[in-house]
C-alpha distance (Angstrom), angle and dihedral (degrees) to the residues before:
residue distance angle dihedral
M1 . . .
T2 3.80 . .
A3 3.80 123.2 .
P4 3.83 115.3 -104.9
E5 3.80 115.2 -97.2
V6 3.80 90.5 -152.6
D7 3.81 118.4 58.2
P8 3.83 120.9 -138.4
E9 3.81 94.9 -101.7
E10 3.80 93.3 51.2
F11 3.78 91.6 44.3
A12 3.81 90.8 52.3
Q13 3.82 87.8 57.5
I14 3.82 92.0 48.8
L15 3.79 90.0 49.7
E16 3.80 93.2 48.8
L17 3.81 92.7 48.5
T18 3.80 90.4 49.6
R19 3.81 92.5 47.5
D20 3.79 90.9 50.8
F21 3.82 92.0 47.4
V22 3.81 92.1 49.8
R23 3.78 96.8 46.1
S24 3.79 102.4 35.5
R25 3.80 101.3 35.5
V26 3.81 110.2 21.5
V27 3.81 103.8 34.1
P28 3.84 93.2 57.6
R29 3.82 89.7 54.3
E30 3.79 99.2 47.0
A31 3.80 93.2 107.5
E32 3.81 90.9 50.7
I33 3.82 91.3 50.6
M34 3.80 91.4 47.9
E35 3.80 95.6 47.2
Q36 3.80 95.4 45.0
D37 3.83 94.6 37.8
L38 3.77 86.7 -137.2
M39 3.79 139.7 106.0
P40 3.83 108.2 -127.4
A41 3.78 114.8 -113.9
D42 3.80 93.2 -125.8
L43 3.81 91.5 57.4
R44 3.79 90.1 49.8
T45 3.79 90.2 52.2
A46 3.79 91.5 47.5
A47 3.81 91.1 50.2
A48 3.80 90.3 51.3
D49 3.81 90.9 48.8
L50 3.81 89.1 54.3
G51 3.80 89.9 53.8
L52 3.79 93.8 -114.6
F53 3.81 94.2 137.3
G54 3.79 88.4 64.3
Y55 3.78 107.4 24.0
A56 3.82 92.2 126.9
I57 3.82 95.7 38.8
P58 3.85 113.6 99.9
Q59 3.77 116.6 -103.2
R60 3.80 93.7 -116.0
W61 3.80 87.0 70.9
G62 3.79 96.2 43.1
G63 3.79 101.4 -90.1
L64 3.79 131.6 119.0
G65 3.80 92.7 -109.2
L66 3.81 99.3 -136.6
T67 3.79 118.1 175.6
L68 3.79 120.5 -130.9
V69 3.80 88.9 -102.4
Q70 3.81 88.2 59.3
D71 3.81 92.5 37.2
V72 3.80 92.9 63.5
E73 3.79 92.4 52.6
L74 3.81 89.0 53.3
A75 3.82 91.2 45.0
M76 3.80 91.7 55.0
E77 3.81 87.6 57.4
L78 3.80 93.0 46.3
G79 3.80 90.9 49.8
Y80 3.81 90.2 60.2
T81 3.80 91.5 80.7
T82 3.80 137.5 34.6
L83 3.78 109.2 -36.3
A84 3.80 88.4 -133.0
L85 3.80 87.8 80.7
R86 3.78 94.2 61.3
S87 3.79 91.2 39.5
M88 3.83 90.6 65.5
F89 3.79 91.6 67.8
G90 3.80 103.8 12.5
T91 3.80 97.3 102.9
N92 3.81 92.2 43.7
N93 3.79 89.7 60.8
G94 3.78 97.7 29.7
I95 3.75 137.3 37.6
A96 3.81 95.9 -5.1
G97 3.79 101.0 37.8
Q98 3.79 95.1 41.3
V99 3.81 91.5 55.3
L100 3.79 87.7 62.0
V101 3.80 95.6 40.3
G102 3.78 94.2 52.4
Y103 3.77 104.2 30.6
G104 3.80 112.6 11.7
T105 3.76 121.2 114.0
E106 3.78 116.7 -106.7
G107 3.79 89.2 -104.5
Q108 3.80 92.3 51.5
R109 3.78 91.8 49.6
E110 3.79 93.1 48.4
R111 3.80 91.4 48.0
W112 3.79 99.4 47.9
L113 3.81 116.4 15.7
G114 3.80 97.7 70.4
P115 3.83 94.3 54.0
I116 3.81 90.2 41.7
A117 3.82 92.1 52.4
S118 3.81 92.9 48.9
G119 3.80 94.1 46.2
D120 3.79 93.0 -117.4
V121 3.82 86.2 119.0
V122 3.80 124.4 39.0
A123 3.79 112.0 -154.1
S124 3.80 120.5 -149.5
F125 3.80 125.3 -160.7
A126 3.81 106.5 -134.7
L127 3.79 105.8 -164.7
T128 3.81 109.9 112.0
E129 3.81 119.4 88.7
P130 3.81 132.6 174.8
G131 3.82 88.5 -94.5
A132 3.80 101.0 28.9
G133 3.79 126.6 55.4
S134 3.78 127.0 129.2
D135 3.81 88.5 4.0
P136 3.82 109.2 48.4
A137 3.82 93.6 -166.5
G138 3.80 89.9 104.9
L139 3.80 94.3 52.7
T140 3.81 111.6 138.8
T141 3.82 104.5 176.5
R142 3.80 106.4 114.5
A143 3.78 136.0 -155.8
T144 3.77 118.3 -163.0
R145 3.79 131.1 -173.6
S146 3.78 118.2 -105.4
G147 3.77 108.2 177.0
D148 3.80 105.9 -62.3
D149 3.81 91.5 -20.0
W150 3.80 136.2 78.0
V151 3.79 124.7 -131.6
I152 3.82 115.9 -152.1
S153 3.81 126.0 -160.7
G154 3.78 129.9 172.4
S155 3.78 143.3 75.1
K156 3.79 134.9 -90.6
R157 3.78 130.4 -159.0
F158 3.82 137.7 -152.0
I159 3.82 91.9 10.1
T160 3.79 109.9 176.7
N161 3.82 115.1 -126.6
A162 3.81 91.6 0.6
P163 3.84 93.6 140.6
T164 3.82 91.2 56.3
A165 3.82 99.9 31.2
G166 3.77 123.9 128.7
L167 3.81 93.1 -176.0
F168 3.79 134.6 31.6
V169 3.80 116.3 -155.1
T170 3.79 92.5 -152.4
F171 3.80 132.1 -162.7
A172 3.79 117.1 -148.7
R173 3.77 136.1 164.8
T174 3.81 112.3 -113.8
R175 3.81 101.4 168.5
P176 3.78 140.6 9.3
A177 3.80 116.5 -73.8
E178 3.78 110.7 -105.1
G179 3.78 125.4 -179.0
K180 3.80 108.9 -49.1
D181 3.80 91.3 -11.8
P182 3.83 107.1 97.1
G183 3.80 91.9 -163.8
I184 3.81 90.9 -124.8
A185 3.80 127.4 130.9
V186 3.80 130.7 -175.4
F187 3.80 125.9 -129.2
L188 3.80 136.1 -167.8
V189 3.80 104.5 -130.5
P190 3.82 119.4 -176.9
A191 3.79 110.3 -131.7
D192 3.81 91.5 -128.0
A193 3.81 93.6 58.0
A194 3.80 113.8 127.5
G195 3.79 112.8 -98.3
I196 3.82 98.8 33.3
E197 3.78 116.6 122.3
V198 3.81 121.5 -176.6
G199 3.79 116.9 -160.0
P200 3.81 126.8 -140.9
H201 3.78 114.5 -72.0
D202 3.78 115.2 -88.7
R203 3.81 123.9 -106.0
K204 3.78 104.5 -130.7
M205 3.79 138.0 -172.6
G206 3.79 90.6 -110.5
Q207 3.78 144.9 -16.7
E208 3.79 92.4 78.7
G209 3.78 110.0 -167.9
A210 3.80 92.0 35.2
W211 3.78 102.5 101.5
T212 3.79 125.8 -150.2
A213 3.80 127.7 172.2
D214 3.78 145.9 166.5
V215 3.81 117.3 -92.0
A216 3.81 123.8 -158.4
F217 3.81 123.4 -160.4
D218 3.81 112.0 -159.1
D219 3.82 109.1 -175.5
V220 3.79 91.3 -42.1
R221 3.79 108.8 -173.5
V222 3.81 120.0 -148.0
S223 3.78 129.7 171.9
G224 3.77 122.9 -104.8
D225 3.81 92.0 -102.4
A226 3.82 89.6 65.6
L227 3.82 89.4 78.6
V228 3.82 106.3 104.5
G229 3.78 110.8 -113.6
G230 3.81 90.0 -0.7
D231 3.82 88.8 -92.5
E232 3.80 130.9 93.9
R233 3.81 91.6 -138.4
V234 3.80 98.4 46.5
G235 3.79 100.7 65.3
Y236 3.77 98.2 57.0
R237 3.80 92.5 49.5
A238 3.80 88.8 47.8
A239 3.77 91.6 51.8
M240 3.79 93.8 50.7
T241 3.82 90.5 50.7
S242 3.80 90.2 49.0
L243 3.79 91.0 49.5
A244 3.81 90.4 53.8
R245 3.80 91.1 51.6
G246 3.78 90.2 46.9
R247 3.78 91.8 54.4
V248 3.80 90.6 64.2
H249 3.80 88.7 50.5
I250 3.82 92.0 50.4
A251 3.80 89.2 50.1
A252 3.80 89.9 54.9
L253 3.80 90.7 47.6
A254 3.81 88.3 54.3
V255 3.80 90.9 52.2
G256 3.81 90.6 53.2
A257 3.80 91.2 51.3
A258 3.80 90.7 47.9
R259 3.81 90.3 51.4
R260 3.82 90.2 52.5
A261 3.82 91.6 48.9
L262 3.80 89.8 50.1
D263 3.81 93.8 48.1
E264 3.80 91.7 49.4
T265 3.81 91.1 48.5
V266 3.80 96.2 47.6
A267 3.81 89.8 50.1
Y268 3.80 90.9 49.2
A269 3.81 93.4 46.7
A270 3.79 90.8 51.6
T271 3.83 94.0 53.2
A272 3.80 109.4 26.8
T273 3.79 113.0 88.4
Q274 3.77 136.0 -150.8
G275 3.78 119.2 -174.3
G276 3.76 89.8 -5.4
R277 3.80 94.4 -55.9
P278 3.81 130.4 100.8
I279 3.78 106.8 -104.1
G280 3.80 88.8 -130.4
E281 3.79 87.7 74.3
F282 3.81 90.8 65.6
Q283 3.78 113.0 97.0
L284 3.80 95.8 -137.8
V285 3.81 90.0 55.2
Q286 3.79 89.5 48.5
A287 3.82 88.9 51.7
H288 3.79 90.2 55.3
L289 3.81 90.9 48.8
A290 3.80 90.0 49.3
D291 3.81 91.7 52.9
M292 3.80 90.4 48.9
Q293 3.79 93.4 49.3
T294 3.79 91.2 47.8
G295 3.79 91.2 53.1
V296 3.80 92.9 48.6
L297 3.80 94.8 49.5
A298 3.81 92.6 44.6
G299 3.80 89.6 50.1
E300 3.80 93.0 49.3
S301 3.79 92.3 51.8
L302 3.80 94.1 44.2
V303 3.78 96.2 48.7
R304 3.80 92.3 48.9
E305 3.79 92.1 50.1
C306 3.81 93.7 46.4
A307 3.81 90.8 48.2
R308 3.80 89.5 52.5
R309 3.80 91.9 49.7
F310 3.79 91.9 49.4
H311 3.81 93.7 45.9
E312 3.80 91.6 50.4
S313 3.85 91.4 45.6
E314 3.78 88.5 -120.0
D315 3.80 93.7 125.5
T316 3.80 120.9 1.2
R317 3.78 98.4 161.5
I318 3.81 116.4 34.8
A319 3.82 98.4 33.6
P320 3.84 95.6 55.4
S321 3.79 91.0 51.0
V322 3.81 91.7 46.3
A323 3.80 90.6 51.8
K324 3.79 94.6 47.6
L325 3.80 94.2 44.3
F326 3.79 96.0 49.2
C327 3.80 99.6 38.6
T328 3.81 98.0 44.5
E329 3.79 91.7 46.9
M330 3.81 89.4 45.0
V331 3.80 94.3 53.2
G332 3.80 89.6 51.1
R333 3.81 90.1 56.5
V334 3.80 92.4 44.3
A335 3.80 92.5 49.8
D336 3.80 90.4 49.2
L337 3.80 91.5 51.8
A338 3.80 89.7 47.0
V339 3.79 90.7 57.9
Q340 3.81 90.4 44.4
V341 3.80 93.4 54.4
H342 3.80 90.9 46.7
G343 3.82 89.3 51.9
G344 3.80 115.4 -166.9
T345 3.79 90.1 -10.5
G346 3.79 89.5 63.8
Y347 3.80 90.4 59.8
M348 3.79 93.9 58.4
R349 3.81 123.8 101.2
G350 3.77 112.3 -113.3
V351 3.81 93.8 37.9
P352 3.82 108.4 112.5
V353 3.80 96.5 -132.7
E354 3.81 91.2 55.6
R355 3.80 90.2 56.8
I356 3.80 92.5 43.4
Y357 3.81 90.2 51.5
R358 3.81 90.1 57.3
D359 3.79 97.2 37.6
V360 3.79 97.3 54.2
R361 3.79 95.8 49.9
L362 3.78 89.4 80.0
L363 3.80 92.8 57.5
R364 3.81 90.0 75.8
L365 3.79 90.7 55.9
Y366 3.80 113.5 42.5
E367 3.80 127.0 70.5
G368 3.78 88.5 22.1
T369 3.80 124.6 -21.9
S370 3.79 122.5 -111.3
E371 3.80 88.0 -102.8
I372 3.81 91.4 55.7
Q373 3.82 90.5 48.8
R374 3.80 89.9 54.0
L375 3.79 90.7 51.1
I376 3.81 91.4 49.4
I377 3.80 93.0 48.7
G378 3.80 97.1 42.8
G379 3.77 95.1 42.0
A380 3.80 93.2 49.0
L381 3.80 92.1 49.6
V382 3.80 92.4 51.1
R383 3.80 93.1 46.1
G384 3.79 90.1 49.7
A385 3.78 91.8 51.9
T386 3.82 90.9 47.3
R387 3.80 91.5 52.3
Q388 3.79 91.1 50.1
R389 3.79 92.0 51.7
S390 3.79 93.9 46.6
G391 3.79 93.6 42.7
């Protein structure tokens, strides 16, 4: 466990500034972001000025240097508004940036982490393919040696921030899978490299303003120092560790969205009337609110505990999956109840709970589906019990 770079008093200021930015500047423009499917340039600049593109990048490379314990508190604030806000800088701090922080060579860190932390470079995590998502065993993108270089060919799908990326952290098969070795390496591919083609941004069910797209690699040549960690076996292990860390962050994001759905629903129940009475006076509505509040508080406690366990290296595998599974499923139930309490109003575009209902559905899919989290948790528990019996 490393000591925090940001002390509690300084972090409280960062958290307050972020909360104010989210609630006073982003929340009032949610409808605009949704309708235009675009994050306004002034909000991007403001987020960069706050250091949000590098909040989890160590200070030596220009970031804020927040620990995961601090990260989840920030994520719960970011989750309170459209998830497109967090998506702008999520991969910079998460699964792309953390690969470099934890496992990049010194040269790779010096080259990329400063621009990533400032927001001058957006890093995309290019793993998913048409036949390989949560389980990368079916990955077909290949990287082959060509002298001192590597040549990468293949296609990726649903790549977050691909249309604005300056760097693709790219998974490619370099050798046959053998035993526990998946045969996959990770490369740092500049977005302007010859042979890269980024498709139009996808039209999704929700999370308007958070752009994803297909990316094709057609004999893209990169130098030997593009191999993460300088070793074919390092990058994949780095990526899996970064994914685990990111799952705790996603869980916290879900809690923030659930809190927003609850706040909107309590306010609606206190003012909307039926038969001359506020609907919040009806016991069945109160029961729904109680279930929502219970889910939010349980999620807050769980995500904080799992972040602590990860930060202290007490549990870096089961706890992240537990947090993501529970919190992303929880926010789905909370969002559904929010729409239910709003009634027909909750089904109308422009009403916050309608957008939240669509936005949070994706949380159960990316960075490992709920089904994958169950397999990770259950499998790890059984293996642990087997080791105890055999030991």
